[in-house]
RODO-2510 file (C-alpha; in nm, 4 decimals, decimal comma):
residues 486
     n   res          X          Y          Z
     1     m     4,1145    -7,7250    -2,3470
     2     k     4,4098    -7,4783    -2,3019
     3     p     4,6465    -7,7304    -2,1318
     4     l     4,5915    -7,9756    -2,4187
     5     y     4,6402    -7,7133    -2,6711
     6     l     4,9789    -7,6077    -2,5203
     7     t     5,1000    -7,9719    -2,5022
     8     l     5,0194    -8,0383    -2,8720
     9     l     5,1924    -7,6950    -2,9635
    10     c     5,4949    -7,8105    -2,7780
    11     a     5,5066    -8,1485    -2,9313
    12     a     5,4648    -7,9959    -3,2761
    13     f     5,7597    -7,7470    -3,2090
    14     a     5,9759    -8,0335    -3,0750
    15     a     5,9063    -8,2411    -3,3914
    16     v     6,0241    -7,9508    -3,6066
    17     v     6,3383    -7,8762    -3,4022
    18     a     6,4436    -8,2338    -3,3455
    19     p     6,5548    -8,3151    -3,6865
    20     v     6,7532    -7,9699    -3,7119
    21     a     6,9372    -8,0554    -3,3699
    22     s     7,0327    -8,4160    -3,4773
    23     a     7,1831    -8,3059    -3,8186
    24     q     7,4435    -8,0975    -3,6389
    25     t     7,7316    -8,3538    -3,6407
    26     k     8,0235    -8,1210    -3,6881
    27     p     8,1602    -7,9363    -3,3872
    28     a     8,0200    -7,5902    -3,3671
    29     k     8,2396    -7,2999    -3,4541
    30     p     8,3584    -7,0768    -3,1708
    31     a     8,0990    -6,8122    -3,0938
    32     a     8,1609    -6,4749    -3,2567
    33     k     8,2338    -6,1691    -3,0561
    34     p     7,8906    -6,0210    -2,9531
    35     a     7,8009    -5,7152    -3,1637
    36     a     7,7008    -5,3902    -3,0061
    37     a     7,3485    -5,4294    -2,8714
    38     k     7,0857    -5,2724    -3,1089
    39     a     6,8074    -5,0687    -2,9809
    40     e     6,4847    -5,2756    -2,9514
    41     v     6,2167    -5,1866    -3,1871
    42     p     5,8840    -5,1618    -3,0176
    43     a     5,6324    -5,4240    -3,1175
    44     t     5,3759    -5,3034    -3,3694
    45     p     5,0373    -5,2578    -3,1936
    46     k     4,7610    -5,4778    -3,2910
    47     q     4,5099    -5,3107    -3,5120
    48     a     4,1490    -5,2729    -3,3670
    49     p     3,8842    -5,4334    -3,5817
    50     p     3,6863    -5,1998    -3,7879
    51     v     3,3680    -5,0692    -3,6452
    52     g     3,0677    -5,2537    -3,7732
    53     g     2,8198    -5,0786    -3,9897
    54     t     2,4840    -4,9574    -3,8832
    55     p     2,2365    -5,2515    -3,8815
    56     r     1,9837    -5,1962    -4,1719
    57     d     1,6219    -5,3159    -4,1842
    58     f     1,5402    -5,5909    -4,4227
    59     a     1,3694    -5,4685    -4,7382
    60     l     1,1152    -5,7193    -4,8282
    61     p     1,1093    -5,7576    -5,2062
    62     a     0,8046    -5,6347    -5,4013
    63     k     0,5691    -5,9381    -5,4053
    64     e     0,2540    -6,0203    -5,5953
    65     e    -0,0261    -6,1645    -5,4023
    66     f    -0,3463    -6,3209    -5,5274
    67     v    -0,6387    -6,5339    -5,3897
    68     l    -0,8214    -6,7735    -5,6148
    69     p    -1,2132    -6,8175    -5,5917
    70     n    -1,1681    -7,1531    -5,3998
    71     g    -0,9606    -6,9787    -5,1219
    72     l    -0,6028    -7,0789    -5,2289
    73     k    -0,3557    -6,7939    -5,1699
    74     a    -0,0476    -6,7434    -5,3802
    75     k     0,2664    -6,5075    -5,3283
    76     l     0,5202    -6,4373    -5,6030
    77     v     0,8462    -6,2672    -5,5021
    78     p     1,1034    -6,1805    -5,7690
    79     f     1,4338    -6,2323    -5,6191
    80     g     1,8000    -6,2421    -5,7402
    81     q     1,9648    -6,2627    -6,0771
    82     v     2,0247    -6,6493    -6,0754
    83     p     1,7877    -6,8056    -6,3408
    84     k     1,6253    -7,0483    -6,0862
    85     v     1,2987    -7,0566    -5,9045
    86     t     1,2063    -7,2145    -5,5659
    87     m     0,8372    -7,3005    -5,4845
    88     m     0,6706    -7,4272    -5,1725
    89     v     0,3030    -7,5487    -5,1307
    90     a     0,2176    -7,5202    -4,7619
    91     i    -0,0936    -7,7184    -4,6684
    92     q    -0,2171    -7,6599    -4,3061
    93     a    -0,2706    -8,0384    -4,2503
    94     g     0,0090    -8,1619    -4,0185
    95     n     0,0429    -8,3904    -3,7136
    96     v    -0,1612    -8,1447    -3,5075
    97     h    -0,4476    -8,2518    -3,7211
    98     e    -0,4336    -8,6228    -3,6539
    99     a    -0,6665    -8,8129    -3,4288
   100     a    -0,5200    -8,9967    -3,1144
   101     n    -0,5621    -9,3257    -3,3093
   102     e    -0,3782    -9,2132    -3,6259
   103     v    -0,0550    -9,0715    -3,5213
   104     g     0,1698    -9,0554    -3,8249
   105     i    -0,1014    -9,0441    -4,0742
   106     a     0,0070    -8,7163    -4,2041
   107     d     0,3503    -8,8585    -4,2659
   108     l     0,2295    -9,1488    -4,4591
   109     l     0,0027    -8,9404    -4,6705
   110     a     0,3057    -8,7026    -4,7423
   111     r     0,5185    -8,9792    -4,8694
   112     l     0,2218    -9,1196    -5,0802
   113     l     0,2009    -8,7795    -5,2536
   114     a     0,5423    -8,8490    -5,4136
   115     e     0,4391    -9,1827    -5,5519
   116     g     0,2427    -9,0687    -5,8506
   117     t    -0,0723    -8,8795    -5,9723
   118     s    -0,3654    -8,9929    -6,1943
   119     t    -0,1504    -8,9370    -6,5026
   120     l     0,2096    -8,9891    -6,3820
   121     n     0,3854    -9,2502    -6,1763
   122     a     0,6649    -9,1713    -5,9330
   123     t     0,9335    -9,2431    -6,1763
   124     q     0,7761    -9,0121    -6,4373
   125     i     0,7519    -8,7371    -6,1676
   126     a     1,1181    -8,7684    -6,0885
   127     e     1,2164    -8,7600    -6,4469
   128     k     1,0032    -8,4570    -6,5173
   129     i     1,1725    -8,2691    -6,2136
   130     a     1,5078    -8,3738    -6,3207
   131     a     1,4535    -8,2403    -6,6776
   132     m     1,3684    -7,9005    -6,5376
   133     g     1,7092    -7,8991    -6,3545
   134     g     1,5281    -7,9187    -6,0010
   135     s     1,4416    -8,1283    -5,7100
   136     l     1,1275    -8,2329    -5,5148
   137     d     1,0745    -8,2868    -5,1380
   138     i     0,7548    -8,3502    -4,9523
   139     s     0,7282    -8,3734    -4,5793
   140     a     0,4794    -8,3535    -4,2949
   141     g     0,5385    -8,1055    -4,0050
   142     a     0,3744    -8,0463    -3,6678
   143     d     0,1305    -7,7816    -3,8253
   144     q     0,1628    -7,8036    -4,1973
   145     t     0,2577    -8,0430    -4,4796
   146     y     0,5289    -7,8972    -4,7273
   147     v     0,5715    -7,9602    -5,0875
   148     q     0,9013    -7,7957    -5,1866
   149     a     1,0577    -7,7848    -5,5331
   150     s     1,3070    -7,5840    -5,7417
   151     c     1,3718    -7,5623    -6,1228
   152     l     1,5481    -7,3398    -6,3827
   153     s     1,3517    -7,0214    -6,4441
   154     e     1,2282    -7,1218    -6,7954
   155     y     1,0280    -7,4216    -6,6392
   156     a     0,8509    -7,2234    -6,3525
   157     p     0,5030    -7,2513    -6,5153
   158     e     0,5540    -7,6143    -6,5682
   159     l     0,6803    -7,6969    -6,2311
   160     a     0,3729    -7,4959    -6,0889
   161     t     0,1445    -7,7215    -6,2814
   162     l     0,3290    -8,0412    -6,1741
   163     l     0,3051    -7,9369    -5,8113
   164     a    -0,0596    -7,8826    -5,8271
   165     e    -0,1166    -8,2160    -5,9873
   166     v     0,0855    -8,3823    -5,7211
   167     v    -0,1423    -8,2296    -5,4450
   168     t    -0,4767    -8,2311    -5,6135
   169     h    -0,4694    -8,5627    -5,7927
   170     p    -0,2638    -8,8037    -5,6028
   171     a    -0,2867    -9,1696    -5,7013
   172     m    -0,1953    -9,2900    -5,3456
   173     p    -0,1082    -9,6523    -5,4679
   174     a    -0,1995    -9,9012    -5,1954
   175     s     0,0809   -10,1310    -5,3345
   176     e     0,3433    -9,8878    -5,2090
   177     l     0,1999    -9,8405    -4,8505
   178     p     0,3741   -10,1527    -4,6976
   179     r     0,7106   -10,0215    -4,8136
   180     i     0,6420    -9,6687    -4,6974
   181     k     0,5343    -9,8164    -4,3468
   182     t     0,8513   -10,0118    -4,3224
   183     d     1,0751    -9,7021    -4,4000
   184     f     0,8581    -9,5007    -4,1555
   185     k     0,8913    -9,7426    -3,8748
   186     r     1,2719    -9,7615    -3,9291
   187     q     1,2988    -9,3837    -3,9092
   188     m     1,0768    -9,3634    -3,5980
   189     n     1,2981    -9,6596    -3,4221
   190     l     1,6171    -9,4726    -3,5041
   191     a     1,4738    -9,1474    -3,3464
   192     r     1,3498    -9,3259    -3,0377
   193     a     1,7117    -9,4682    -2,9893
   194     q     1,8642    -9,1326    -2,9512
   195     p     1,8763    -8,9962    -2,5841
   196     s     1,8197    -8,6465    -2,7044
   197     m     1,4876    -8,7605    -2,8673
   198     q     1,3933    -8,9560    -2,5560
   199     a     1,4445    -8,6411    -2,3358
   200     r     1,2724    -8,4200    -2,5805
   201     q     0,9602    -8,6497    -2,5981
   202     k     0,9262    -8,6581    -2,2214
   203     f     0,9639    -8,2887    -2,2036
   204     t     0,7020    -8,2060    -2,4601
   205     a     0,4650    -8,4639    -2,3065
   206     a     0,4975    -8,2840    -1,9729
   207     l     0,4249    -7,9469    -2,1413
   208     y     0,1456    -8,0389    -2,3723
   209     g    -0,0201    -8,3537    -2,2264
   210     n    -0,2667    -8,4998    -2,4528
   211     h    -0,2462    -8,2263    -2,7245
   212     p    -0,0962    -8,3669    -3,0406
   213     y     0,2298    -8,1644    -2,9639
   214     g     0,2820    -8,3809    -2,6680
   215     r     0,2171    -8,7249    -2,8171
   216     p     0,5010    -8,9885    -2,8360
   217     l     0,6411    -9,1017    -3,1579
   218     p     0,4272    -9,3708    -3,3254
   219     t     0,5172    -9,7253    -3,2400
   220     d     0,5671   -10,0221    -3,5002
   221     a     0,2355   -10,1516    -3,3961
   222     s     0,0413    -9,8219    -3,4366
   223     i     0,2009    -9,7540    -3,7685
   224     e     0,1170   -10,1047    -3,9032
   225     a    -0,2477   -10,0400    -3,7845
   226     l    -0,2918    -9,7406    -4,0089
   227     t    -0,4836    -9,8287    -4,3242
   228     m    -0,5251    -9,6698    -4,6597
   229     e    -0,8964    -9,5887    -4,5859
   230     q    -0,7475    -9,3621    -4,2966
   231     v    -0,4976    -9,2038    -4,5360
   232     k    -0,7719    -9,1111    -4,7788
   233     s    -0,9969    -8,9842    -4,5100
   234     f    -0,7261    -8,7668    -4,3826
   235     y    -0,6692    -8,6197    -4,7248
   236     q    -1,0465    -8,5670    -4,7820
   237     n    -1,1143    -8,4138    -4,4357
   238     q    -0,7922    -8,2021    -4,3847
   239     y    -0,6696    -8,1051    -4,7420
   240     g    -0,8096    -7,8247    -4,9534
   241     a    -0,7560    -7,4933    -5,1169
   242     k    -0,8643    -7,2899    -4,8230
   243     r    -0,5809    -7,4388    -4,6135
   244     t    -0,3225    -7,4126    -4,8952
   245     s    -0,0685    -7,1355    -4,9800
   246     v     0,1665    -7,1386    -5,2845
   247     y     0,4925    -6,9342    -5,2442
   248     v     0,7382    -6,8632    -5,5365
   249     a     1,0794    -6,6742    -5,5173
   250     g     1,3360    -6,6396    -5,7681
   251     k     1,3669    -6,5172    -6,1429
   252     f     1,0509    -6,5806    -6,3373
   253     d     0,7961    -6,4554    -6,5782
   254     a     0,5293    -6,3359    -6,3422
   255     a     0,2498    -6,3215    -6,5928
   256     a     0,2987    -6,6817    -6,7258
   257     l     0,3510    -6,8119    -6,3712
   258     r     0,0341    -6,6472    -6,2407
   259     e    -0,1585    -6,8020    -6,5299
   260     a    -0,0171    -7,1395    -6,4678
   261     i    -0,1051    -7,1255    -6,1039
   262     t    -0,4566    -7,0092    -6,1489
   263     k    -0,5263    -7,2691    -6,4246
   264     a    -0,3687    -7,5525    -6,2223
   265     w    -0,5421    -7,4837    -5,8847
   266     s    -0,8713    -7,3296    -5,9520
   267     a    -1,0636    -7,6588    -6,0002
   268     w    -0,9481    -7,7886    -5,6620
   269     t    -1,2121    -7,8240    -5,3957
   270     p    -1,2167    -7,5393    -5,1263
   271     g    -1,1909    -7,7899    -4,8306
   272     p    -1,2155    -7,7132    -4,4545
   273     e    -1,1434    -7,3737    -4,3144
   274     p    -0,7949    -7,3259    -4,1584
   275     r    -0,8041    -7,4605    -3,8065
   276     i    -0,5185    -7,5539    -3,5493
   277     e    -0,6200    -7,6531    -3,2012
   278     v    -0,4291    -7,4147    -2,9706
   279     a    -0,2323    -7,6042    -2,7169
   280     k    -0,2470    -7,4886    -2,3491
   281     a     0,0908    -7,5554    -2,2154
   282     q     0,1370    -7,6635    -1,8576
   283     i     0,4075    -7,5424    -1,6075
   284     r     0,5223    -7,8578    -1,4522
   285     p     0,8281    -7,8017    -1,2076
   286     d     0,8928    -8,1825    -1,2135
   287     i     1,2242    -8,3796    -1,2558
   288     t     1,2045    -8,6998    -1,4686
   289     t     1,4947    -8,9360    -1,5048
   290     l     1,5248    -9,2157    -1,7651
   291     d     1,7756    -9,4883    -1,7085
   292     r     2,0533    -9,5348    -1,9616
   293     p     2,2901    -9,7820    -1,7825
   294     s     2,6571    -9,7246    -1,8109
   295     a     2,6056    -9,4008    -2,0142
   296     p     2,9260    -9,1961    -2,0190
   297     q     2,7127    -8,8864    -2,0366
   298     s     2,3615    -8,7623    -1,9576
   299     t     2,1345    -8,5811    -2,1816
   300     i     1,9524    -8,2793    -2,0099
   301     v     1,6402    -8,0871    -2,1263
   302     i     1,5219    -7,8090    -1,8957
   303     g     1,2678    -7,5552    -1,9782
   304     m     0,9102    -7,4126    -1,9715
   305     p     0,6277    -7,2777    -2,1855
   306     v     0,6735    -6,9295    -2,3253
   307     v     0,5112    -6,6933    -2,5721
   308     d     0,4974    -6,7505    -2,9511
   309     p     0,5923    -6,5037    -3,2405
   310     s     0,2433    -6,3317    -3,2192
   311     h     0,3176    -6,2070    -2,8836
   312     p     0,4845    -5,8530    -2,8309
   313     d     0,7588    -5,9881    -2,6039
   314     y     0,8739    -6,2510    -2,8532
   315     l     1,1595    -6,0643    -3,0050
   316     k     1,2908    -5,9645    -2,6612
   317     l     1,2657    -6,3510    -2,5642
   318     r     1,4810    -6,4303    -2,8791
   319     v     1,7435    -6,1691    -2,7869
   320     t     1,7553    -6,2958    -2,4216
   321     n     1,7670    -6,6589    -2,5322
   322     s     2,0490    -6,5846    -2,7630
   323     l     2,2481    -6,4109    -2,4954
   324     l     2,1622    -6,6809    -2,2386
   325     g     2,2259    -7,0080    -2,4342
   326     g     2,1197    -6,9692    -2,7857
   327     s     2,4493    -6,8679    -2,9542
   328     f     2,7916    -7,0050    -2,9361
   329     g     2,9222    -6,7081    -2,7303
   330     s     2,6220    -6,7241    -2,4820
   331     r     2,6653    -6,7307    -2,1051
   332     i     2,5584    -7,0991    -2,0442
   333     t     2,7866    -7,2174    -2,3326
   334     r     3,0788    -7,0232    -2,1808
   335     n     3,0191    -7,1463    -1,8339
   336     i     2,9626    -7,5293    -1,8815
   337     r     3,1624    -7,5625    -2,2021
   338     e     3,4494    -7,3346    -2,1902
   339     d     3,5029    -7,2713    -1,8289
   340     k     3,3856    -7,6116    -1,6794
   341     g     3,4300    -7,8453    -1,9603
   342     y     3,1069    -8,0473    -1,8767
   343     t     2,9708    -8,0580    -2,2202
   344     y     3,0825    -7,9893    -2,5940
   345     s     2,7731    -7,8469    -2,7542
   346     p     2,5016    -7,7154    -2,5227
   347     r     2,2235    -7,4879    -2,6722
   348     s     1,8978    -7,3244    -2,5719
   349     v     1,6204    -7,3053    -2,8199
   350     i     1,2791    -7,1508    -2,8511
   351     e     1,0317    -7,3943    -3,0328
   352     t     0,7202    -7,2387    -3,1640
   353     h     0,3985    -7,3626    -3,2880
   354     y     0,0671    -7,1798    -3,3664
   355     r     0,0038    -6,9894    -3,0516
   356     a     0,2402    -7,1817    -2,8350
   357     g     0,6012    -7,1903    -2,7670
   358     s     0,8613    -7,3340    -2,5264
   359     w     1,2072    -7,2299    -2,4106
   360     s     1,4716    -7,5141    -2,3215
   361     e     1,8189    -7,5640    -2,2584
   362     i     1,9584    -7,8906    -2,4041
   363     a     2,3075    -8,0404    -2,3390
   364     d     2,4951    -8,3719    -2,3266
   365     v     2,7096    -8,3658    -2,0086
   366     t     2,9613    -8,5753    -1,8519
   367     t     2,7578    -8,8224    -1,6164
   368     q     2,9545    -8,7346    -1,3115
   369     e     2,8744    -8,3580    -1,3581
   370     t     2,5077    -8,3847    -1,4369
   371     g     2,4043    -8,2182    -1,0970
   372     n     2,6677    -7,9514    -1,1364
   373     s     2,5601    -7,8704    -1,4887
   374     l     2,1956    -7,8332    -1,3856
   375     k     2,3193    -7,6098    -1,1088
   376     e     2,5296    -7,3805    -1,3489
   377     i     2,2363    -7,3512    -1,5876
   378     v     2,0177    -7,2294    -1,3235
   379     y     2,3037    -6,9946    -1,1928
   380     e     2,3344    -6,8352    -1,5254
   381     v     1,9589    -6,7835    -1,5533
   382     e     1,9313    -6,6373    -1,2136
   383     r     2,2333    -6,4063    -1,2752
   384     l     2,0810    -6,2607    -1,5733
   385     q     1,7528    -6,2084    -1,3886
   386     k     1,9374    -6,0137    -1,1221
   387     e     2,1760    -5,8170    -1,3245
   388     a     2,1278    -5,6732    -1,6599
   389     p     2,3931    -5,7457    -1,9301
   390     s     2,6422    -5,4807    -2,0174
   391     a     2,5594    -5,2734    -2,3289
   392     e     2,8664    -5,4146    -2,4979
   393     e     2,7587    -5,7816    -2,4260
   394     l     2,4092    -5,7022    -2,5606
   395     k     2,5399    -5,5223    -2,8655
   396     g     2,7401    -5,8426    -2,9610
   397     i     2,4330    -6,0517    -2,9323
   398     q     2,2120    -5,8105    -3,1378
   399     n     2,4689    -5,7990    -3,4067
   400     y     2,4593    -6,1734    -3,4164
   401     e     2,0867    -6,1961    -3,4303
   402     s     2,0648    -5,9195    -3,7009
   403     g     2,3271    -6,1060    -3,8993
   404     l     2,1540    -6,4273    -3,8695
   405     f     1,8222    -6,2702    -3,9680
   406     v     1,9855    -6,1172    -4,2863
   407     l     2,1396    -6,4541    -4,3728
   408     r     1,8058    -6,6309    -4,3463
   409     n     1,6579    -6,3918    -4,5981
   410     s     1,9487    -6,4234    -4,8429
   411     t     1,7932    -6,7059    -5,0511
   412     p     1,4685    -6,7762    -5,2315
   413     a     1,4044    -7,0498    -4,9834
   414     g     1,4724    -6,8285    -4,6840
   415     i     1,2270    -6,5704    -4,8281
   416     i     0,9665    -6,8323    -4,8785
   417     n     1,0046    -6,9762    -4,5208
   418     q     0,9719    -6,6153    -4,3809
   419     l     0,6587    -6,5491    -4,5812
   420     n     0,4985    -6,8821    -4,4543
   421     t     0,5850    -6,7921    -4,0892
   422     l     0,3985    -6,4706    -4,1235
   423     d     0,0980    -6,6369    -4,2671
   424     l     0,1020    -6,9256    -4,0126
   425     h     0,1194    -6,6856    -3,7235
   426     g    -0,0962    -6,4120    -3,8634
   427     l     0,1935    -6,1576    -3,8624
   428     p     0,2283    -5,8210    -4,0645
   429     d     0,5060    -5,7566    -4,3149
   430     s     0,6427    -5,5152    -4,0525
   431     y     0,7471    -5,8192    -3,8468
   432     l     1,0132    -5,8846    -4,1154
   433     t     1,0880    -5,5288    -4,2454
   434     e     1,1254    -5,3794    -3,8885
   435     q     1,2912    -5,6868    -3,7247
   436     v     1,6533    -5,5551    -3,7287
   437     k     1,5356    -5,2237    -3,5834
   438     n     1,3346    -5,3998    -3,3187
   439     i     1,6112    -5,6427    -3,2234
   440     n     1,8544    -5,3624    -3,1671
   441     a     1,5939    -5,1564    -2,9805
   442     v     1,5967    -5,4197    -2,6966
   443     t     1,7614    -5,2722    -2,3759
   444     p     1,9859    -5,4407    -2,1255
   445     q     1,7091    -5,3814    -1,8645
   446     q     1,4454    -5,5501    -2,0864
   447     v     1,6742    -5,8468    -2,1145
   448     s     1,6883    -5,8954    -1,7432
   449     e     1,3072    -5,8361    -1,7163
   450     t     1,2299    -6,0915    -1,9851
   451     a     1,4484    -6,3647    -1,8032
   452     r     1,2527    -6,2959    -1,4861
   453     k     0,9172    -6,3196    -1,6663
   454     y     0,9665    -6,6109    -1,8990
   455     v     1,2740    -6,8020    -1,8011
   456     r     1,2064    -6,9173    -1,4293
   457     p     1,4153    -7,2071    -1,3225
   458     e     1,1655    -7,2751    -1,0250
   459     a     0,9008    -7,3417    -1,2869
   460     m     1,0839    -7,5490    -1,5271
   461     t     1,0436    -7,9092    -1,6260
   462     v     1,3572    -8,1050    -1,6079
   463     v     1,4278    -8,4305    -1,7962
   464     v     1,7521    -8,6248    -1,7662
   465     v     1,8419    -8,9431    -1,9619
   466     g     2,1501    -9,1138    -1,8060
   467     d     2,2957    -9,3828    -1,5572
   468     k     2,0472    -9,3644    -1,2910
   469     k     2,2649    -9,4979    -1,0160
   470     i     2,5130    -9,2262    -1,0751
   471     i     2,2918    -8,9336    -1,1536
   472     d     1,9944    -8,9954    -0,9014
   473     p     2,1992    -8,8824    -0,6079
   474     q     2,3073    -8,5564    -0,8009
   475     i     1,9474    -8,5002    -0,8994
   476     k     1,8223    -8,5288    -0,5430
   477     k     2,0911    -8,2790    -0,4264
   478     f     1,9826    -8,0382    -0,7100
   479     q     1,6305    -8,0887    -0,6545
   480     a     1,6729    -7,9914    -0,2694
   481     s     1,8412    -7,6576    -0,3828
   482     r     1,5331    -7,5500    -0,6131
   483     k     1,3113    -7,2698    -0,5224
   484     k     0,9428    -7,3348    -0,4970
   485     a     0,7553    -7,2572    -0,8189
   486     l     0,5453    -6,9254    -0,8288
***
């Protein structure tokens, strides 16, 4: 990138100078007699950036917690001075709870929840939310379904009542199902067309097999085969108060809000006990290629199963990931983006579920450099395994992770998401309140040990989507250089 930058800079300078030079039509005057040389003034030294402050632990705002007789849990967190409230209803009923013949049923149900209740149609719900100065979003995730909303503070009790009605008294109009299916199919087809999704699907299938986490996206045929009876059955069998938590953060009247939540949710059926089938991820040191003829770039996913947030090593793994590939200044990014120019936006991620997790490096690389990209990714992992990072490099990563954590907790929505994470993974409040301290307690030696323990190239699954006739010879060369999996 540097030669291009200099070229553009020179061109810009020439464009500025050229008009000035062409305007000098009169002969130049004789040069004046040179004046006596002046003493050179030394350049002002650059100021060093100020020393960063000592990282401070996150102070979790005082919260009110209560559990209704039917099992529903609620957490109210006063936060900030802006007269707004954010709410989330998290129901432990997601894609992980679907049977093999009903993939996508949680998504259809989530969309139907927004279509009305026993007393309000979709338009009336939208109008009520708008009148409160708020918004409503309902979506299904891998482990949970989320009903998220916001409003002005004065309407908090009314919003809490409305969300309860949406969840506990859904109309689920059969007349809307064909339209919802059409939209869902379109969304799935768009996702399937993306090379990154194709690679990710193969990667998760290799790790999780027949577990719901490893299932492919539903096809048009499988979506079309889903019935309203299945949707209603999923609601009856998976939804209930025992699997539901209500979170509120913002500025509100606590007594009025507590009363509204208690009144609106108390009559709901307790439903099933919380349950998520734990995935037993597999270590599969395989290489899979998917053909994308004439593709100018290849999409790479390389990774393996790791621990989840409930494990004592998880925070060390997060710091290690950030240093290795999870931040813009990470080693893999510097190598294959800044130094080699193989890719524009590589990244490594830790994807977590309940008691399951995976680490992976993801990159769209130039087709001709597919093999070299894999080689450099492995090189950086092995370098970190052999040599601990310097204290200075690690400190920069720890400051980044600490700052990111603080930013995540700077909004009501961020607070709610963190509290839901604690509940989903069964973590204590100290996971949040001591996180900055624990991040900064990680040593260089622990980073190297964590890389050796959890980020092992010889045990990684590799998926590449690209032009097979060009990438296959490169993949074979890379495969021949791999160590045998332990």
